[in-house]
Each structure stands twice: as structure tokens, then as C-alpha cells.
C-alpha positions as MATLAB code, in Angstrom:
seq = 'MTITQLNYVLAVAKHKNFTKAAEHSFVTQPTLSMQIQKLEDELSIKIFDRSKKPIELTEVGKKIVAQAKNIVNESDRITDIIDQEKGFIGGEYKIGIIPTIMPTLLPMFLKTFIEKHPKVQLKIKELTTSEIIKQLNDGQIDAGIAATPLTEENLIERPLYYEPFVGYIPKNHRLTDEKTISIADLALEDILLLEDGHCFRDGIINLCSASKNNNPKKFQLESGSFETLIKLADEGLGMTLLPYLHSKQLLKCDVINLKHFNDPKPAREVSLLYHKSELKIQITNALKDTIDNVVRGAIAFHDLNIISPKKKHIL';
ca = [
     124.803   24.747   64.666;
     122.666   25.184   67.796;
     123.079   26.670   71.330;
     122.542   23.170   72.724;
     125.522   21.852   70.706;
     127.710   24.726   71.983;
     126.639   23.988   75.575;
     127.698   20.374   75.077;
     131.030   21.460   73.733;
     131.616   23.714   76.660;
     130.682   20.920   79.059;
     133.212   18.475   77.576;
     135.885   21.267   77.452;
     135.277   21.857   81.146;
     135.168   18.214   82.347;
     137.494   16.719   79.669;
     135.317   13.630   79.731;
     132.195   12.862   77.649;
     130.540   10.822   80.337;
     130.942   13.488   83.014;
     129.886   16.228   80.554;
     126.714   14.276   79.794;
     125.938   13.838   83.463;
     126.271   17.510   84.174;
     124.257   18.381   81.062;
     121.469   15.947   82.090;
     121.595   13.918   78.868;
     122.859   10.520   77.911;
     126.413   10.176   76.825;
     125.462    8.941   73.287;
     123.199   11.941   72.786;
     125.887   14.414   73.770;
     128.513   12.588   71.704;
     126.267   12.467   68.624;
     125.466   16.233   68.823;
     129.133   17.189   69.082;
     130.038   14.819   66.224;
     127.223   16.366   64.132;
     128.711   19.873   64.863;
     132.248   18.729   63.980;
     130.920   17.214   60.706;
     129.056   20.458   59.889;
     132.207   22.496   60.477;
     134.554   19.889   58.855;
     136.954   20.100   61.800;
     137.784   18.232   65.047;
     137.062   20.199   68.175;
     138.420   17.499   70.528;
     141.481   15.228   70.336;
     139.816   12.004   71.594;
     143.141   10.067   71.454;
     144.356   11.938   74.518;
     143.475   10.967   78.093;
     141.994   13.140   79.333;
     140.399   14.592   76.228;
     142.020   17.731   75.011;
     140.935   20.537   72.724;
     142.517   20.824   69.272;
     144.031   24.210   68.356;
     140.970   25.210   66.417;
     138.861   23.708   69.210;
     140.297   26.209   71.623;
     139.186   29.083   69.378;
     135.761   27.577   68.955;
     135.325   27.171   72.771;
     136.299   30.786   73.324;
     133.735   31.964   70.831;
     131.163   29.509   72.140;
     131.387   31.098   75.580;
     130.493   34.485   74.121;
     127.613   33.060   72.093;
     126.174   31.158   75.004;
     126.503   34.197   77.294;
     124.720   36.346   74.751;
     121.944   33.834   74.369;
     121.546   33.860   78.208;
     121.408   37.635   77.984;
     118.056   37.383   76.071;
     116.422   35.437   78.870;
     118.053   37.891   81.367;
     116.487   40.875   79.524;
     113.062   39.309   79.692;
     113.475   38.613   83.420;
     114.483   42.210   84.048;
     111.505   43.436   82.017;
     109.182   41.387   84.182;
     110.953   42.385   87.422;
     111.683   38.698   88.071;
     114.432   37.877   90.606;
     115.002   34.156   90.536;
     116.838   31.230   89.064;
     120.245   29.768   89.757;
     122.896   32.147   90.883;
     126.603   31.006   91.537;
     128.817   33.002   93.792;
     132.408   32.534   94.897;
     133.705   34.005   98.177;
     137.333   34.064   99.378;
     138.197   32.049  102.546;
     139.043   35.064  104.742;
     135.592   36.605  104.111;
     133.183   33.742  103.787;
     133.013   32.522  107.475;
     132.059   35.962  108.777;
     130.115   37.565  105.971;
     128.004   34.603  104.718;
     126.164   34.036  108.006;
     125.346   37.754  108.118;
     123.427   37.947  104.867;
     122.482   34.468  103.734;
     119.297   33.949  105.734;
     118.024   37.439  104.978;
     118.723   37.069  101.303;
     116.923   33.663  100.852;
     113.967   34.871  102.855;
     113.659   38.080  100.736;
     114.263   36.330   97.453;
     112.993   32.761   97.730;
     112.998   32.177   93.939;
     116.807   32.513   93.732;
     118.788   29.252   94.086;
     122.167   30.262   95.460;
     125.160   28.103   94.820;
     128.077   29.291   96.975;
     131.692   28.204   96.627;
     134.750   29.057   98.698;
     137.333   30.144   96.160;
     140.683   32.022   96.163;
     140.777   35.396   94.420;
     142.534   33.922   91.363;
     139.887   31.195   91.082;
     137.133   33.749   91.296;
     138.690   35.837   88.506;
     139.104   32.773   86.332;
     135.582   31.398   86.866;
     133.983   34.801   86.330;
     135.787   35.149   83.022;
     134.810   31.579   82.083;
     131.159   32.135   83.048;
     131.289   29.361   85.754;
     130.109   31.758   88.408;
     127.916   34.791   88.293;
     129.578   36.914   91.007;
     132.422   36.904   93.564;
     133.183   38.593   96.847;
     136.847   39.368   97.302;
     139.317   41.975   98.561;
     139.922   44.734   95.988;
     141.079   46.622   93.952;
     141.923   43.978   91.379;
     141.570   46.160   88.182;
     140.638   43.203   85.975;
     139.624   44.450   82.553;
     136.481   42.374   82.127;
     135.215   42.631   85.667;
     133.256   45.268   87.503;
     134.070   45.940   91.204;
     131.379   47.395   93.476;
     132.688   48.094   97.013;
     130.583   46.608   99.813;
     132.507   47.820  102.808;
     135.957   48.671  104.246;
     137.109   46.286  106.953;
     139.843   47.454  109.391;
     142.666   45.158  110.561;
     142.858   44.352  114.256;
     145.917   43.102  116.148;
     145.740   39.959  118.284;
     148.466   40.348  120.783;
     148.808   37.828  123.646;
     150.215   38.276  127.131;
     153.928   38.911  127.474;
     154.329   40.182  123.969;
     156.340   43.326  123.402;
     153.138   45.265  122.551;
     150.883   43.880  125.354;
     150.848   47.044  127.359;
     150.055   49.350  124.399;
     146.509   50.618  124.300;
     146.605   50.984  120.545;
     149.116   49.976  117.917;
     150.515   51.516  114.661;
     151.815   50.210  111.393;
     155.281   51.235  112.614;
     154.993   48.742  115.491;
     154.767   45.848  113.065;
     157.571   43.419  112.432;
     157.201   40.682  109.831;
     159.334   38.111  111.838;
     156.912   38.564  114.743;
     153.645   38.025  112.858;
     151.986   34.644  112.217;
     150.692   34.483  108.697;
     148.117   32.604  106.723;
     149.502   30.203  104.148;
     150.573   31.333  100.721;
     147.656   31.924   98.387;
     145.560   34.100  100.713;
     145.445   37.717   99.772;
     145.060   38.727  103.433;
     148.563   37.363  103.955;
     149.803   39.636  101.101;
     148.189   42.655  102.720;
     149.995   42.031  105.974;
     153.318   41.685  104.227;
     152.581   45.020  102.479;
     151.869   46.554  105.857;
     155.097   45.249  107.326;
     157.050   46.618  104.342;
     156.138   50.134  105.572;
     157.786   49.342  108.943;
     161.490   49.384  109.608;
     161.225   46.601  112.209;
     161.963   43.742  109.742;
     164.480   41.025  110.523;
     164.762   37.416  109.283;
     162.011   35.169  110.736;
     163.290   32.670  113.373;
     160.979   30.005  112.002;
     158.654   29.356  109.101;
     155.060   28.654  110.199;
     151.999   29.290  108.109;
     148.350   28.188  108.542;
     145.131   28.097  106.656;
     142.918   29.410  109.415;
     142.766   32.369  111.816;
     141.821   30.072  114.692;
     145.087   28.290  114.386;
     147.068   31.509  114.292;
     145.331   32.658  117.485;
     146.130   29.471  119.234;
     149.822   29.742  118.191;
     149.930   33.334  119.355;
     148.567   32.234  122.719;
     151.481   29.785  122.953;
     153.926   32.755  122.774;
     154.943   32.236  119.139;
     154.085   35.783  118.073;
     151.102   37.906  117.181;
     148.688   38.044  114.259;
     146.328   40.395  112.475;
     142.661   39.662  112.054;
     139.909   41.208  109.862;
     137.585   43.310  112.094;
     134.463   41.071  111.520;
     136.426   38.004  112.452;
     137.486   39.710  115.679;
     133.825   40.204  116.586;
     133.403   36.364  116.794;
     136.125   35.737  119.326;
     135.436   34.339  122.814;
     135.490   36.814  125.678;
     138.759   35.376  126.901;
     140.388   36.221  123.602;
     138.831   39.646  123.163;
     141.110   41.062  125.797;
     144.137   40.388  123.482;
     142.743   42.626  120.683;
     144.520   45.878  119.939;
     143.112   48.392  117.466;
     145.257   50.518  115.157;
     145.705   54.278  115.544;
     144.035   56.402  112.855;
     144.261   56.086  110.004;
     143.541   52.406  110.362;
     144.778   49.908  107.822;
     141.830   48.258  106.148;
     140.834   46.146  103.165;
     138.178   47.036  100.549;
     135.639   44.205  100.064;
     133.805   44.250   96.794;
     131.151   42.380   94.799;
     132.622   41.345   91.496;
     130.865   40.391   88.324;
     131.481   40.279   84.559;
     130.906   43.373   82.389;
     128.293   41.477   80.466;
     126.150   42.092   83.595;
     124.142   38.853   83.258;
     121.593   38.341   86.066;
     122.253   41.985   87.176;
     118.866   42.084   88.937;
     120.086   39.359   91.246;
     123.459   40.988   91.586;
     121.772   44.275   92.640;
     119.498   42.435   95.162;
     122.573   40.726   96.698;
     124.457   43.960   97.067;
     121.490   45.708   98.673;
     121.144   42.896  101.201;
     124.788   42.914  102.096;
     124.872   46.677  102.338;
     121.991   46.615  104.835;
     123.452   43.910  107.082;
     127.003   45.120  107.117;
     126.001   48.739  107.823;
     125.134   47.783  111.358;
     128.289   45.793  111.914;
     130.870   48.273  110.466;
     130.109   51.926  110.783;
     132.479   52.568  107.808;
     131.291   56.114  107.365;
     132.864   56.971  110.744;
     136.117   55.139  110.065;
     139.317   56.938  109.444;
     141.095   54.406  107.199;
     143.935   54.497  104.775;
     142.788   54.879  101.197;
     142.139   51.515   99.396;
     144.264   52.655   96.528;
     147.403   52.683   98.651;
     149.551   49.724   99.229;
     148.589   49.247  102.879;
     145.136   48.130  101.829;
     144.359   44.462  101.273;
];
């Protein structure tokens, strides 16, 4: 049994196809198939049910794959220890970022990070929170950036910043003349929401649950982007809430429609997530330091009076 064979097994388990697994492993399909067959013969079991389309794991194969992930991670840890000992910050690093954070945060830190750490090859994916959790646990990505707390047993959460919510309230809305707004002013039937699956949506619903102004919605309308929600609000279909950093990117004609919350402001905690195995921790630390430095100038979070992230009003 070799680490290479286990990597081939994991590739087939992921892609459910020998040809695709071989392509992603940079070997020929006969070579990959031969090595997996050799491992199966050595163990006297079948890891894959080749009669199924797509290929499926056998029951014992599922157990082998779970253990193979641990073994491969531990073997990677040896290389990681050597890199840390040498002070080397480089190599491939995969990170997932949720959709409501990626458009604003990524442009803030990416150029600075790659200039400071040119030997790191970043691979960045836009993923939902549930996808980030799954891929971190499966070893498919090295880190994630998402709203927390998540309290996942195998993951470490390191807060990066606290981002207040900002109201976008167009002309002729019932709150237009208010200088600031409060949670008590919110009404769920009046708020345009992101589509289901976005944790920012869940945070808004939690906020509205603290208000008594809740009646059935007159229509169902959900979108996947803040830009669409803003345009719909401008058409008189309601108001919406935005993350603070997103509000900083609005056009001047839209900025006049922003309303800040009274203290304490509702906010979301944004954290860097990674597995407890702490593989590539030197790159993770470098990434956190870079984000800390660029965000500090954009959000003076030490001066913010916000609701505690442990309470239900925090996303």
C-alpha cells in the first residue's frame, strides 16, 4: 500500500470516473486503474463497484476512503512541518469564500497578498457556507472565509472583522425621512431578500424576528445579488439590507439612500476557517495577517458599538 495508491483512490471517489480521476492526477488512465487494482488485490476487497454508472464506492470502500483521507493528510503534514521549519511560505493554497463576502473582500487583499507572497499559488472558489464546511472536512480546500459562528467540531474559526448591516431605503419609503434606523423598524414583508441558501438572508430573517412589525409578504421575490435588490428597491418594491463593505461600493446617486442603524448596530462576524489539522498553517497565518491589515482601514471595528456575535441578531 502506498500514498500514491491512496491518492488515486481518493481521486476516483471524488470524480466517480477513472478517466477524469487520471486526468486530475496527471497520469494515464491505465496506470491509475492498475494501481487501484493492485491495492484491491493486496487487500482482497473491492473498493469500487465498477458495474454502477457513475462508479460508486462499496460499503468497505467508504470506510477505506475515510481512512485514506486521514493518512494522506498526515503525510502532507510531514511536508508541512519541513516547510514551517524552513520558514517557507509557498505552494498551492485553495480557499473558498461565500458569495456575500467575495466581491468586496477579495479585491481588498488579493493583490497585496500575491505581491507579498509570490511563491503561493492561490486557488479561489466562490462557495456557500455548507460547501465550505464540506470541502474543508474533505480536504478539498485549505481555508474558507464565511460568516460565523458555525461551531463545527473539526474546524477552527479565527475572526477577521465585524461588519455592520446598512439599510438601503429608497425615496417614498416609510423610513425615508429617518436619519437612522433600528431593528424595531424592520418588517420582513417590506425587505427584499437574497435567494435561499445565502446566510446573509438568514441573518436578516433573524433580525426581523426581533421586530413586531411582521405581516405576510404581499409577493415572493428573491435574488442572488445585492445589485438586483437595490434596483428593485429603487422601483418602490421595498427596502433591503447590505453589508457595510458592499455599501462602500455604491454609486453616489445610491449612497443618499443608505441609513445606518442606531447603536448597538447589528453586524456579522466574518472569520477565516480551517481544519484542526492545521495543514499549511504558515500560509493561513500570512493570509490572516494580510486581511487584518487591509480591513483595519476600511472598518474601524474597535470603535463600533455592535451586538455581540453570539446573539441571534448576528449573521
